[in-house]
C-alpha positions in Angstrom: -2.2 -3.2 -33.1 -1.5 -0.6 -30.4 0.9 -0.8 -27.5 -0.6 -1.2 -24.1 -4.3 -0.9 -23.9 -6.7 -2.7 -21.7 -4.7 -5.9 -21.5 -1.6 -4.1 -20.3 -3.7 -2.1 -17.8 -5.1 -5.3 -16.4 -1.7 -6.9 -16.0 -0.2 -3.8 -14.3 -3.1 -3.5 -12.0 -3.0 -7.2 -11.0 0.8 -7.0 -10.3 0.4 -3.8 -8.2 -2.4 -5.3 -6.2 -0.2 -8.5 -5.6 2.5 -6.2 -4.2 -0.1 -4.8 -1.8 0.6 -1.2 -2.9 -2.6 -0.2 -1.3 -5.8 1.2 -2.7 -5.1 2.3 -6.3 -6.7 2.7 -9.7 -5.0 2.0 -12.9 -6.6 3.8 -15.9 -6.0 4.1 -19.6 -5.1 7.5 -21.0 -4.7 8.8 -24.5 -1.3 10.3 -25.1 -0.5 11.7 -28.5 2.7 11.1 -30.2 5.1 8.4 -29.0 6.0 9.2 -25.4 8.0 6.0 -24.9 10.3 6.9 -27.8 10.6 10.5 -26.7 11.5 9.4 -23.2 14.1 6.9 -24.4 15.7 9.5 -26.7 15.8 12.0 -23.8 17.5 9.5 -21.5 20.0 8.5 -24.3 20.8 12.1 -25.0 21.4 12.8 -21.2 23.7 9.8 -21.0 25.7 10.9 -24.0 26.0 14.4 -22.5 27.2 12.8 -19.3 29.8 10.8 -21.1 31.1 13.7 -23.3 30.9 16.6 -20.9 30.9 14.9 -17.5 27.6 16.3 -16.3 24.3 17.3 -17.9 23.3 20.9 -18.2 20.0 19.9 -16.6 21.8 19.2 -13.3 22.7 22.8 -13.0 26.3 22.0 -12.3 29.3 23.2 -14.1 30.3 21.4 -17.2 33.8 20.1 -17.1 36.1 18.7 -19.7 37.6 15.8 -17.8 41.2 15.0 -18.8 41.7 18.1 -20.9 
C-alpha cells in the first residue's frame, strides 16, 4: 500500500473544484524518499530551535539567549 495515489488525487481535485479555485489540474508525481517525514522533521527542528534559541538561524535574525 502506498500513501496518496490516484484516489487521493481525485479527492483533492474534487475538493478544490468545490471551492471554485478556478481552472486547475491536479497530477500525480513520483517523489523519491519520504518528503512528508522530511518536512515534518524540518518543521519540528525549526520549532525546537525557536524554543531554545528564540529565533531560527534561517530567519537571518540574531540568535538571543532569552532570560540569560
